[in-house]
N, C-alpha and C positions, 0 to 999 in steps of 0.2 A: 726402569729408567735407563736411558742410553748413557754409557760412560763417556764423559767429556774431559778434555784436557784444557786447562785454563791457567791463568796467572793470578795468584792471590797476594795481597799485601799482608805483611807480618805486622799486626797491630801491637802485640805485646808478647813478652816471654817472661813468665813468673815462676820462680822456684817455690814449690809447695813443700818439699822436703829436700834433704841433701841429694836425693836420688831421683826425684820426680819433678818435672816442670810442666806448667800449663802454657799452651800456645793458643793465641787468638789470631785467626786469619780473617781477612775481609775480601769479599769478592762480589760480583753481581749476584743479587738474590736469586734470580731465575736460573743462573748457571750452577749454583751450588746447592740446588734443591736435592734432598735425599730423604730416605725413609729412616725411622728410628731403628738403630742397630746396624746400619751400614758403615762402611769404612772408606777411606780415601788412600791414595798413594802419593807420597812426596818424591820428587826427583832429586836425588843426591848428586848425581852426575849423569852424563848421557848414558841411557840404557840401564840405569840403576834406579829402580823405584822401590820405596819401602812403605808397607801398609801401616796405617794407624786407625783405630776406631774413632769415629766422630763422636765426641763426648757431649753432644747437645742435640736436642730435638729440633726439627725444622720450625723456625719462627718467622722467616721471611725478612729478617733484618740484614741478610748478607754476611753473617758472621759464622765462623766454624771454630769449635773448641777441640783441642787435642790434649791428652795427658800422656806424656812421654817419659819412659824410664831411661835414665842416663847411665850408660855403662862406659866409663872412661877408657877401659881396656879394649873396647870393641871399636874397630875402625869406623863402621857406619854410624855408631852412636856419636863418636867424637866429631865426625864430619857434619852430622845433622845439627849438633849444638852450635858448631861454628857458623853454619849457614844461617840458622835462625837468629844468631846474635849479630852477624855482620852484614846480612843482606836484607833488603826491604821487601823483595818480591821473590816468590817461589813458584815453580811449576807444580800443578796439582792435577791429579787424575781421579775423577769420582763420577757417580757413586758406584761402589762394588759391595757384594755380599747379599746373600739370601736369608740371613738370620735376622729377620725384621719383625717388628710388631705390627700386625694388621690393624687397620682402623675398624671401628664399629664392633669390636668384640668386648666381652666383659668377664671372661673366665678369670679366676684367681691366678696370679702370677707368682711363680717361685723363681727368683733370680739369684744365681750363684756366680760369684766372681772371685778371682784370685788376683791380688796386686792391681796393676793398671787395667785389668779386665773390667774394673769398675767403670771405666770410661764408656764402654758399650752399654752397660747396665744403666748408667746415668741418663743416657739418651732415651732409653726405653721407659724409664720411670717418668721422665719429664713429659713424654708423649702420653703415657697412660693417665697421669694425673690431670693433664690438661683436658683430655677427652672425658674422663670419668673420675672425678676427685675422690669418690668413695670406693674405687675398685680395690679389691683385696690384693695386697702385695706383700710378699715376704722376701726380704733381701738378706742374703748370706754373703758376707765379704770376708775372705780369708787373706791373712797377711802373716808374715813372720813375726813382726814386732808391732806394738801399738803405734809407733811413730810412722809406720807405713800406711796407716789409715789417713791418707793425705786430704780426704774430703769428709772427715768425720763430722765436722760441724754442720755441713750441708745435709748429710744423710740423717743426722739427728733432728734437724729442723723438719725434714719430711715427716719423720715418725711422730714428732710432737704436734704437727699441724694436722696430720691425717690419721685418725684413729684406726683406719683399716690397713695401715702400713706398719709392718714390724721390721726392725733392723737388728740383725744378728752380726756381731763382730767375732770372727774366729781367729784367735791369735795362737800361732803355733808354739811360741816360746812362752812358758809361764812367766807372768810378771806380777809383782806386788802392787803395781800402780793401776791395776784394772779395777777402778772404783765403780760403784753403782751410780749410774747417771740416768736421769729420765730420758726415755727415747731409745735406749740402746741396751741390748742383752749380750753379755759377754760369754764366750766359750773358749776353752783352751784345747788345743790339739790340732790334728790334721783335718782338713775340711771333710773328706770322705768319711772319716771315723766319727766326726761329730754329727754329720747328717744321718749316719746309721743309727745313732743313739736317739736322735731327736725327731726324725721324720717318720710318721706312722702310716700315712696314706697319701696317695697321689691322685685320688679320684677328682676328675674335673679340672685339674691344674695344668697350666701351660708353663713349661720349664725352659729357661734360657741359661746357658752355661758359657762363661767367658774366662778363658785361661789357657794354659798349655795343653797339648794333647794328653799328657800323662794325667794332669789334674782332671780334665774333662771326662776321660774314660774311667778314671777311678770313681768319680761321682756317678757315672752311668751304672757301673757295676754295683755300687752301693745301693742305688735306688731301684735296681731291677727287681729285687725280691719284694719291693713295696707295690708291685703291679705296674711298673713303668712300661709304656709302649712307645715304640720309636716315633710315632706321629706326634707325640706331645712334648718332645724334647728338641731343642734347637741350639745349634752352635756352629760358628764358622769352622771349627775343627773338623766337622763332619764332611766339609767340602775339600779342605786341603790336606787332611790326614785321615781318610776314611779307614774304618776297621771292619773286617769281615771275620766272624759274624759281628753285627753291631751290638747286640745284647749277649751277655755271657751265656754259654751253654749250661743247661742244668747239670748238676753233678749226678753222676750215675749212682743208683742205689747199690751199695756193696753186696747186698743179698741177691740181686738179680743181674748184676753186670756179668758179662762173659768171663769165664776163667782164663787166665793166662798160663802159659806153660810153667809148671812148678807149683801152681796154686791148688791143683786138684786134691792133694792130700792134706792141705792146710785148712781149706774152708769146710765147715760142717755140711 
């Protein structure tokens, strides 16, 4: 799709948590067409554009949804909140991003998100369920505290409605309030460590990762020993923060690795 610049109407701004708010924008349906997983850019000021994942699949209704993390101490974040609250119209550039869900596919999906990375995952899930409601989907959503699961109710509804969809919430900080609820499976710890303990095979699975470069590559390194191949994993991080080599190099066998000076007398 060709990237377009247009003006959108701010329909609503809603606080989901003290740190995350949802924005609904309206525009011409044909102008805001996008693929599930793509992102847009909002103009904060001349020559300053900030990217945000589009948190909804294409429906043809002329509406776009964003999930935005608010950092009061960051100039761009404060400026954006001000614009969305006090201006009715914003300049938008879209669509961008190659980390998208192709139509007409049926492979199981492993979707891994941290924080508001869930926005991109939400669009992918909506598109997948619309096309094939019984598609096998596993969602892993990592947050620091339970309160950061700002769309927990929606995600649980997916899992309760679709038996082929499983929802895993990974909370970094142990909490006594992590009760057993239908539709959600709780885990405590860092997302890459939890995946290492829980994921056994990646055969036939398409993987989407949404988060910071550090989080994404930590998950790649964790999944590599499970048979991960580059072609089956997708993330916007691979475009704006590429890593070489992409997959971690195998560790050398200490019995066959070349000796370094000083080792000759130590190794049997």
